[in-house]
VOMI-377251 format. One record per residue (C-alpha): residue in three letters; x, y, z. Coordinates in steps of 0.05 Angstrom, whole numbers. Layout:
BEGIN
@code=Ala&px=X&py=Y&pz=Z
...
% end
This chain:
BEGIN
@code=Met&px=-5&py=-160&pz=-109
@code=Arg&px=27&py=-112&pz=-49
@code=Tyr&px=30&py=-31&pz=-69
@code=Ser&px=89&py=1&pz=-33
@code=Leu&px=73&py=68&pz=-52
@code=Asn&px=78&py=97&pz=14
@code=Pro&px=150&py=123&pz=42
@code=Pro&px=182&py=84&pz=99
@code=Gly&px=139&py=105&pz=163
@code=Gly&px=83&py=123&pz=114
@code=Glu&px=14&py=103&pz=119
@code=Ser&px=-3&py=32&pz=97
@code=Phe&px=-59&py=21&pz=52
@code=Glu&px=-93&py=-22&pz=106
@code=Ala&px=-82&py=46&pz=156
@code=Leu&px=-114&py=89&pz=101
@code=Arg&px=-171&py=38&pz=90
@code=Thr&px=-185&py=46&pz=165
@code=Arg&px=-188&py=118&pz=168
@code=Ala&px=-232&py=122&pz=107
@code=Arg&px=-277&py=69&pz=151
@code=Ala&px=-277&py=118&pz=210
@code=Phe&px=-292&py=177&pz=162
@code=Leu&px=-344&py=156&pz=130
@code=Gln&px=-382&py=128&pz=201
@code=Lys&px=-366&py=195&pz=233
@code=Ala&px=-412&py=228&pz=161
@code=Leu&px=-462&py=173&pz=168
@code=Arg&px=-470&py=195&pz=236
@code=Ala&px=-470&py=263&pz=240
@code=Tyr&px=-505&py=276&pz=171
@code=Gly&px=-543&py=212&pz=155
@code=Gly&px=-599&py=226&pz=107
@code=Arg&px=-567&py=294&pz=85
@code=Arg&px=-521&py=297&pz=22
@code=Ile&px=-446&py=323&pz=34
@code=Leu&px=-396&py=327&pz=-10
@code=Val&px=-324&py=300&pz=4
@code=Ser&px=-263&py=324&pz=-27
@code=Ser&px=-193&py=292&pz=-12
@code=His&px=-126&py=257&pz=-52
@code=Gln&px=-143&py=199&pz=-98
@code=Asn&px=-123&py=152&pz=-52
@code=Phe&px=-162&py=173&pz=1
@code=Met&px=-222&py=177&pz=-48
@code=Gln&px=-199&py=101&pz=-85
@code=Gln&px=-208&py=69&pz=-6
@code=Leu&px=-286&py=113&pz=13
@code=His&px=-301&py=88&pz=-49
@code=Gly&px=-279&py=19&pz=-34
@code=Glu&px=-318&py=21&pz=36
@code=Leu&px=-380&py=45&pz=3
@code=Arg&px=-373&py=-6&pz=-50
@code=Thr&px=-339&py=-62&pz=2
@code=Val&px=-280&py=-74&pz=-46
@code=Asp&px=-221&py=-95&pz=-7
@code=Pro&px=-167&py=-41&pz=3
@code=Tyr&px=-124&py=-71&pz=-53
@code=Ala&px=-177&py=-84&pz=-115
@code=Ala&px=-207&py=-11&pz=-98
@code=Leu&px=-135&py=24&pz=-114
@code=Arg&px=-158&py=-15&pz=-192
@code=Ala&px=-210&py=47&pz=-193
@code=Asp&px=-179&py=104&pz=-219
@code=Ile&px=-217&py=167&pz=-197
@code=Leu&px=-210&py=218&pz=-255
@code=Asn&px=-195&py=302&pz=-244
@code=Leu&px=-266&py=329&pz=-236
@code=Glu&px=-304&py=268&pz=-232
@code=Leu&px=-361&py=272&pz=-190
@code=Asn&px=-383&py=206&pz=-157
@code=Glu&px=-457&py=201&pz=-123
@code=Phe&px=-472&py=150&pz=-79
@code=His&px=-544&py=140&pz=-47
@code=Leu&px=-539&py=104&pz=24
@code=Asp&px=-598&py=68&pz=54
@code=Ala&px=-602&py=90&pz=133
@code=Ala&px=-560&py=34&pz=150
@code=Gly&px=-513&py=58&pz=101
@code=Arg&px=-508&py=4&pz=58
@code=Leu&px=-501&py=22&pz=-18
@code=Leu&px=-560&py=36&pz=-51
@code=Arg&px=-539&py=69&pz=-122
@code=His&px=-467&py=96&pz=-150
@code=Arg&px=-472&py=139&pz=-206
@code=Val&px=-416&py=182&pz=-238
@code=Glu&px=-414&py=244&pz=-274
@code=Tyr&px=-350&py=266&pz=-313
@code=Leu&px=-351&py=344&pz=-303
@code=Cys&px=-291&py=345&pz=-359
@code=Pro&px=-307&py=295&pz=-407
@code=Asp&px=-239&py=292&pz=-440
@code=Ala&px=-209&py=284&pz=-354
@code=Ser&px=-177&py=221&pz=-378
@code=Ala&px=-134&py=258&pz=-422
@code=Tyr&px=-98&py=296&pz=-363
@code=Pro&px=-79&py=242&pz=-310
@code=Ser&px=-81&py=255&pz=-235
@code=Phe&px=-15&py=271&pz=-192
% end
């Protein structure tokens, strides 16, 4: 399936994934071994989660990230995913769709 949500001349999902990958690499170099908090819009977070979970850019779009959903990723020293935990800070967040 091909997605076409981006406006003409807008960022493709592949480009967004590349940006998410570059962000992750930069964050690992600067903050490896430390806890960091990342907040962004849903499409970027889907691609960042996809990069962490080694899921392709379009499969990453299937994971809806709810408002006030806290995702905790534990990585090893090489940046590989060891554990992923989700906590819903607003248990009924699914009743309020993201925009």
